[in-house]
N, C-alpha and C positions, 0 to 999 in steps of 0.2 A: 221603384224601377221594375219594369217587366223584363224578364229574362227568357229568351227563346233560343235554346240550343237546337241546331239542325244537324242530323247525322244520317248515315246510310250504312247498310251492312256491307256494301262493296262499292268500289269506285266506278265512275263512269255513268252514274244515273242522274246527274244534273243537280246534285246537292248544292254546289256552290252557286249555280244559276239561281236556284230558289232562294238561297240566303241573301245574295246580293240584291236581287230584284225586290224581294220582300222588304229589305231595308230601304230601298228607294221608295217603295209604295208607302211605307210608314212615314218617311220623311216628307213626302208630298202631302200626306194627310195632316201635317203640322206637328208631328211628334219629333222630339229631339232623339235622334238615333245614333247609337255607336255600333258599328259592325266590326267584329273581331275575327281575324283569321287564325283559327286554332288548328288548322290542318298543317301542323308543324313539320311534317315530313315532306309535304308537297305544297307549300304556300304559293298560291297564284291568284288569290281573290282580287288583288289589286288590278289585275289585267281586266277583269270583268267590269269593274267600276271606273276604269280609266284613270287610276291613281298611280302617279309615279312613286315607286316604293322608296321611302326615305331610309336613312341609315339606321335610325332607331326602330327596333322591332322586338317582338316577344322573344325571339331566339337570343338576341343580344342581351335583353334584360335577364333572362334565365342564367346566362353565363356571367353577367356582371350585375348582380342585384343592387349595386349602389346607384345604378341609373334610376333617375326619377321616372316612375311609371307614367306620370301624367304627360311626359314628353313623347310617349309612344302614341298618344291619341291625337291623330292628325286631322286637320280640316281637309275637306274634299271640295270639288267644284260643284257638288250637289248640295243645295241648301238644306240645312238641318241634319246632314249626314256627316259623321266623323268616322274615322277608320283606324283600327289598330292592326298593323301588318304583322304577319307571322315571319317565319324565316326558314327557307328550305336549304340554305347554304351553310348553316352551322351544324356540324356533325353532332348527332345525339339529341337534337332539339325535340324529336318526337318521343324519346324515351325519358320521360320525366321521373325524377325521384318523388316520393310522396310529399316531402317537404316543399319541393319546387311547385308541385301541382297545387297544394293547399295555399301556398303563398300567392300563386297566380290567380286562383279563384277569389281570394280575398281582395286582391287588387282590382280584378274585373268588377266585382260587386260594389266596389267603392266609386266606380265611375259615375259622374253626374250626367244622367240621361233619363229619358222616359222609357226607352226601349234599348235593351242590349241583345243583339243577335250574334250568336256564336256559331261560326261555320267550323264544324269539327272534322277530324280526319275520318276516313273510311275504316271499317273494321270494328273489332271489339276489344281493343287494347284497354287496359284498366284505366288509363288516364282519360280516354275518350268516354268511357262509361261514367266516370266521375263527373266530367264536364256536363254530360247529358243529364245527369241526375241532380244538377244544381237547381233545375226547375222540374216541377212535377208534370209539366206539359210540353216536353220536348217534341220535336217533329222528326219523324223518320221518313226519308225520301227513298222511293223504290221505283223501278221500271217494271214493265210486264214480263221481262225475261225471267225464266225459271230460277236461275241462280240468284238474281236480284231479290225476288220475293222470298226465296229460302233464306238468304242472308239477312233480310229485314227481320224475319221471324227470329233467327238465331241471335241477332243483335238485341231484340227486346227480351228474349229469354235470358241472355247474359246480364242485361240490365236488372232483371228481377232477382237473379241470384246475387248480383252485386249488392242489391238492397238487403238481401238476407244476411250476407256476411257483415254488412255495416250495422245491422240491427242486433246480431247475435254476439254477445260478449265472448272474447276468447276464453276457451275452457268451459263454457256453459254447455249443458246437455244438448241444446240445439246446435251449437257450433260443432261439437264433437260428432253429432249425427250427420251434419253436412260433410265434414271431413271424411267420415267413414265412407259415405257414398262416393265422394270424389276419388278416394284411393281405390275403390272398387273398379274404377275406370269408366264403365258404362252406366254407373248408378244414376248420375244426374241426367243422363240422356234418356234413360229408359222410363223414369217415373213421371207421372203427372204431378204438377205442382199441387193441385187440390189434395191428392193423396198424401203428399209429403207434409202438407200443412196440418192435416189431421194427426199424423204421427208426432209432429213437433209440438202441437198444442197439448197432446197427452204427456210428452216428455218434459216440456219446459213452457208452461203457460205464460210466464212473464216475458220470455223472449218472443213467443208467438204474438202477444199483444203489441209489443214494440214494433215487430215487423208489420203487423196488420195496420198500424197507424201510418207507416211509411207507404205501404202498397195502396192504401185508400187514397193517398195524395198523388199517386202515380197515374197520370192520365195521358199517355202518349198519343200523338196524332199522326196521321198518315197523309202523305202527298204521293200520288201515283203519276210519275212523269214519263215522257217519251212514248205516249200512246200513238198508234197508227190508225186505229179504228175503234168504234165503240165497244167491240167485243173485248178489247184489251182491258177495259175497265172492270170486267168480271174478275180479274186476277186479284183485286183488292179483297174480295170475299174469302179467298184462300188464306190470306194473312189474318183476316178477322177471325175466321173459324178456328185456325190453329191457335191463336192467342187466347181465345175464349175457352177452347177445349183443354189445352195443355197447360195454360198459365193462369186461367181464371181472370184474364185481363181484357178490359174493354178498350178498343182502339177506335177513336173517332176518325172519320174520313173527312179531311179538309177539302179535297178536290183533285181534279185531274188536269194534266198539262200535256198537250199534244206535241209531238216531235215537229220541229220547224227548222229548216235549213237557214232561215233568216238569222237565227241565233249565231251561226258561224260568221255571218257578215257583221253582225253587231259586235261580236268579240274582236274581229279584225279592226273594227272602227274604234275600239276602246270605249264603247258606250253600252250601258245596261240596255237590255231590250226594251224596257219601259220608256227610255228616253229616245232610243233609236226608232222604234216603231210602236208607239203607245196603242194604236188601234189593231195591232196584229192579234190573232186569236190567242197566241201564247201570252202576250201582255195582258189581255183581258182576263185570262185564267188566273194570272198572278194577282191582279187587282181584286178579283173575286175572293181568292183565298185570304188576302190581306184584310178585306172587309169582314170576313167571318172572324178573323182573329181580333179585329178591333171591336167587334160587337160582344166579345166574351171577356170575362175577367180571369186573371191568372189563377186566383184561388177559388174558382167556381166549384160548386159541389160536384161530386162524381156524377157522370152522365147516367141517366136511366137507360134501360135496354131500348126503350122506344126511341129515345133521342139518338142513340148510336145507329139504330136501324134507319132512321130518317136521313142521317148523314150519308149513308151508303146509297140510299135511293136517290137522294139529291145529286150525288156525284155521278150516278149512272145517267140521269137525265142531262146533266151538264156535258157528259161525254158525247151524247147524241147531238145536242145542240151545237157544241163546238165543232163536231165533225161536219155538220152541214155548213156552218160558217166558214170552216177551213176550205171547203170545196169552192164556195163563192169567192173567197179571198184569193185562191190560186187562179181562178178564172179571171179575176180583175187584174192580177199581176201579168198574166199572159197577154191579155188584151192591151194593157198599158205599155208592154214592151220591157217592163222592169225584169220580168222572169222570162227567159227564152225557152224554146222547146228543148234546147240542149240542156239547160239547167234542170228542167223537169225530168228529162230522161236520166240524167246523172243522179238525181234524187231517188228515182225509182230503183235504179241499179243499186244504190247504197242500201235502200230498204230491203231489197232482195237478198243482199249479202247478210244483213242483220237477221232476216228471217231464216236463212240457211244456218247461221250460227245457233239460233235458238232451237231449231229442229235437232241439230247435233247434240245440244245440251240436253234436250228431252230424251233422246235415245240413250245417252250416257246415264242419266239419272234413273231411267226406267230399268236399265241393265243392273245398276247398283241395287235398286229396290228389289228386283226379282231375285238377285243373288242373296240379299239379306233375308228375304222370305224363305228361300230354299234352305237357308242355314238355321231356320227356326226363330228368326227375329219376331218379337211381338211388341207392338207399341204400348 
């Protein structure tokens, strides 16, 4: 079974949109798919796929382990797609104990399916990181907003350090080294991972080799969502450069998805966008990403630098092509009467508000950076 965890550094970037519609795309390709809602603090994935949430859920299972886990796996109206609902109504469902988390992972991996897609919560909680690391090829979803890209990088950095703690035996020289840096406060934030690994290899060769085996299998992938123009696609390079420079990590680019107000209409209709409007630019972008995933194997060898570079070049070309297609699509909607001028004006206004928010975020982050530099901060 292929396992695809989908995460984001922050909420509101379309993570659940990607998870739900990729599940539909795989199902339409003939794969037996199980979609699991593991955003336990804010479970709403059932709304995107139009599934009426049943009584049995992950939240209930965690509180009453005697429930047969197989009863949580519900059929949907979409052929080949089954769904495991989360639960936002049971207090503490998002704060799992390690025993609960491990038990849930075992149950999920025992599900009979070709593909298991896990929609994770936003942020870097330990449970979210552990779910993400169930597979070496999890997907991180970001938007072009500065805070979103920063949080995407922070998420991947925390995932790498989680791998380190998993690889280093408690009390080992490598573990003690990490603990010392953590207690220093800024230690883990200030050091480059390549420099840290050189120190760890010298102090504790056995632990270093164990971590290296884990990090070599870690090949996260990026989806950049909510684009407004081809220029937004350039933001992905910032994530890539940060991961390569600071973490020694190669992140493949799966593709871009443009912002589309039709998604709101789709959500109100309780239909995934692939079913509501399969020819929309947004839908075609998701199909394209699904095809890339279908063409690769889960345990593929680590990507060469050239292959990573090609993925970013391809995404940039797709951003340009989709932008042209989007303009044609909007013109068709205007001429057909489906989209009124009022709708278009409202969409533009909404985007202007988003741009204004992004500008404010930029000013705030520049101020923080300037202050840090003035206080002698050195990366």
